[in-house]
ZAMARGU-4260 file (C-alpha; in steps of 0.2 Angstrom, whole numbers, plus 5000, padded with zeros to 4 digits):
<rodrens>
0) 5204/4993/5003 | 5191/4978/5002 | 5177/4991/5006 | 5183/5002/4993 | 5183/4988/4980
5) 5165/4983/4986 | 5159/5001/4985 | 5167/5003/4967 | 5158/4987/4962 | 5141/4994/4969
10) 5144/5010/4959 | 5147/5000/4943 | 5131/4991/4945 | 5122/5008/4947 | 5130/5016/4933
15) 5121/5004/4920 | 5108/5014/4911 | 5090/5012/4916 | 5075/5012/4905 | 5066/5028/4900
20) 5057/5038/4914 | 5039/5033/4915 | 5023/5038/4925 | 5020/5030/4942 | 5015/5012/4939
25) 4999/5004/4946 | 5001/5003/4965 | 4992/4986/4965 | 5002/4978/4951 | 5009/4960/4954
30) 5027/4960/4959 | 5037/4944/4961 | 5052/4945/4973 | 5066/4934/4967 | 5083/4931/4974
35) 5099/4929/4964 | 5115/4923/4974 | 5133/4925/4967 | 5140/4911/4978 | 5136/4920/4994
40) 5127/4913/5010 | 5126/4930/5018 | 5109/4938/5022 | 5099/4922/5023 | 5081/4923/5018
45) 5083/4941/5013 | 5070/4940/4999 | 5057/4934/5011 | 5061/4948/5023 | 5059/4961/5008
50) 5043/4953/5002 | 5036/4954/5020 | 5041/4972/5022 | 5033/4977/5005 | 5017/4967/5010
55) 5016/4978/5026 | 5020/4995/5018 | 5012/4994/5001 | 4996/4988/4991 | 5007/4978/4979
60) 5000/4960/4975 | 5016/4951/4980 | 5022/4934/4973 | 5035/4928/4986 | 5048/4914/4983
65) 5036/4900/4989 | 5022/4906/4978 | 5034/4909/4963 | 5040/4891/4965 | 5023/4884/4965
70) 5018/4894/4949 | 5035/4891/4940 | 5041/4874/4946 | 5056/4867/4954 | 5069/4874/4942
75) 5065/4892/4946 | 5080/4895/4957 | 5092/4887/4944 | 5084/4897/4930 | 5086/4914/4940
80) 5105/4909/4942 | 5106/4905/4924 | 5099/4923/4919 | 5114/4931/4928 | 5104/4946/4932
85) 5101/4950/4914 | 5084/4960/4913 | 5076/4952/4898 | 5079/4934/4904 | 5072/4938/4922
90) 5057/4947/4913 | 5053/4930/4904 | 5053/4921/4921 | 5042/4935/4928 | 5030/4932/4914
95) 5029/4914/4917 | 5024/4916/4935 | 5011/4930/4931 | 5021/4945/4937 | 5020/4962/4930
100) 5036/4967/4938 | 5051/4958/4946 | 5061/4964/4961 | 5077/4954/4959 | 5087/4954/4976
105) 5105/4950/4973 | 5118/4944/4986 | 5136/4943/4982 | 5153/4945/4990 | 5168/4955/4985
110) 5177/4958/5001 | 5161/4965/5008 | 5143/4959/5005 | 5135/4967/4990 | 5116/4968/4991
115) 5107/4974/4975 | 5089/4978/4972 | 5084/4978/4954 | 5066/4982/4947 | 5063/4974/4930
120) 5047/4978/4920 | 5041/4962/4913 | 5032/4969/4898 | 5046/4981/4892 | 5060/4969/4899
125) 5069/4984/4905 | 5077/4989/4922 | 5067/5003/4929 | 5076/5005/4946 | 5092/4999/4954
130) 5101/5000/4970 | 5117/4993/4977 | 5124/4993/4995 | 5140/4987/5002 | 5138/4979/5019
135) 5150/4972/5031 | 5152/4953/5030 | 5143/4950/5046 | 5131/4964/5044 | 5112/4961/5045
140) 5102/4976/5040 | 5087/4980/5051 | 5070/4981/5044 | 5071/5000/5045 | 5086/5000/5034
145) 5078/4988/5021 | 5063/4999/5020 | 5075/5014/5017 | 5082/5004/5003 | 5065/5000/4996
150) 5060/5018/4996 | 5075/5022/4986 | 5072/5009/4972 | 5052/5008/4972 | 5041/5022/4966
155) 5035/5033/4980 | 5017/5030/4975 | 5019/5012/4980 | 5020/5017/4998 | 5004/5027/4997
160) 4989/5016/5003 | 4971/5019/5001 | 4954/5014/5007 | 4936/5018/5001 | 4922/5027/5010
165) 4904/5023/5003 | 4891/5036/5009 | 4872/5033/5007 | 4859/5045/5012 | 4840/5045/5013
170) 4840/5061/5004 | 4846/5067/4987 | 4855/5083/4985 | 4863/5083/5002 | 4881/5090/5003
175) 4894/5077/5007 | 4910/5083/5016 | 4925/5071/5021 | 4938/5079/5032 | 4931/5096/5027
180) 4933/5093/5009 | 4917/5094/4998 | 4913/5078/4988 | 4897/5083/4979 | 4879/5080/4982
185) 4870/5064/4986 | 4870/5051/4978 | 4889/5051/4977 | 4901/5038/4971 | 4913/5028/4982
190) 4927/5040/4988 | 4945/5034/4988 | 4955/5041/5003 | 4973/5039/5009 | 4973/5026/5023
195) 4975/5021/5037 | 4967/5037/5043 | 4952/5044/5053 | 4940/5055/5044 | 4926/5067/5049
200) 4911/5065/5039 | 4896/5078/5037 | 4881/5076/5027 | 4869/5091/5026 | 4854/5099/5017
205) 4845/5115/5021 | 4830/5112/5033 | 4837/5096/5039 | 4848/5091/5054 | 4865/5087/5048
210) 4873/5070/5050 | 4891/5069/5057 | 4902/5055/5060 | 4920/5050/5062 | 4927/5034/5054
215) 4943/5024/5054 | 4948/5018/5037 | 4961/5004/5036 | 4972/5001/5021 | 4963/4992/5007
220) 4947/4993/5018 | 4930/4999/5014 | 4918/5008/5026 | 4900/5011/5022 | 4891/5026/5030
225) 4872/5027/5030 | 4866/5044/5034 | 4848/5048/5038 | 4843/5066/5039 | 4828/5072/5048
230) 4819/5089/5047 | 4824/5101/5060 | 4813/5100/5076 | 4806/5083/5071 | 4817/5073/5084
235) 4816/5072/5103 | 4823/5087/5112 | 4836/5077/5121 | 4843/5072/5104 | 4848/5090/5101
240) 4862/5090/5115 | 4880/5091/5109 | 4885/5078/5122 | 4875/5064/5116 | 4886/5050/5108
245) 4880/5037/5097 | 4891/5021/5096 | 4891/5013/5079 | 4899/4997/5073 | 4910/4999/5058
250) 4911/4984/5047 | 4927/4985/5036 | 4928/4975/5020 | 4946/4969/5017 | 4952/4971/5035
255) 4955/4958/5048 | 4943/4964/5061 | 4929/4976/5064 | 4932/4994/5072 | 4921/5003/5084
260) 4918/5021/5081 | 4910/5034/5092 | 4900/5047/5083 | 4898/5063/5091 | 4893/5081/5086
265) 4898/5097/5094 | 4884/5106/5085 | 4868/5107/5095 | 4858/5106/5080 | 4868/5092/5071
270) 4865/5074/5077 | 4866/5058/5068 | 4848/5053/5070 | 4845/5036/5063 | 4861/5036/5054
275) 4874/5022/5056 | 4891/5016/5050 | 4894/4999/5043
</rodrens>
């Protein structure tokens, strides 16, 4: 019976109307993760866990509890409680700490533990997403379960991460291909690609030996490829063998460490002569 009551409470929370549908928001917006407790000590530090998981799975600029208190002051927790989950009130708190959106994590007990996640847009002061789950009193949801909850309440676009590939060539008018997809002729602008992923790169122009490479692009990272094409027949004959690898260091902007990539060609006339990847 207690579980039925808790589930009924969760359904009641979800039944409250949301704001109007809107396009996917900026995947790099500032989101504050705040916690509201209704007299429950269950799920300790659940807001920290959720902030950490979002930090590892999205490109959101997160404001966790520690950062939020520094920005707002010592009264933050009391003021969150005073809002009682009311969207306009929570939005005002989010505005004071510089957030564009607040993810309000609620923990309460009504027989079972009720975990709620509520997305509140700071500018419109409206709820844009809401989820409630009834959990057993001693239950501790795994990281995988929390991620599933987050994927239900946050936009799917938040979980798509990207990196950037810069391609420079010593020739203008050379065709650039990334993963078999054409991206115009050099010079080309920086190319945004889903990450993490590996991409085959080819830069070619008639009468010149094509440049080919493979690069690993990390989330929020940038890889710069410098392709130097030479005229056919201008290089040493041994360079025309498909099995000659060129090891190039990859310097990734925004990542914790450098990556080493092996650049290889399976085309006997396509070699990365003089090219390198930074």
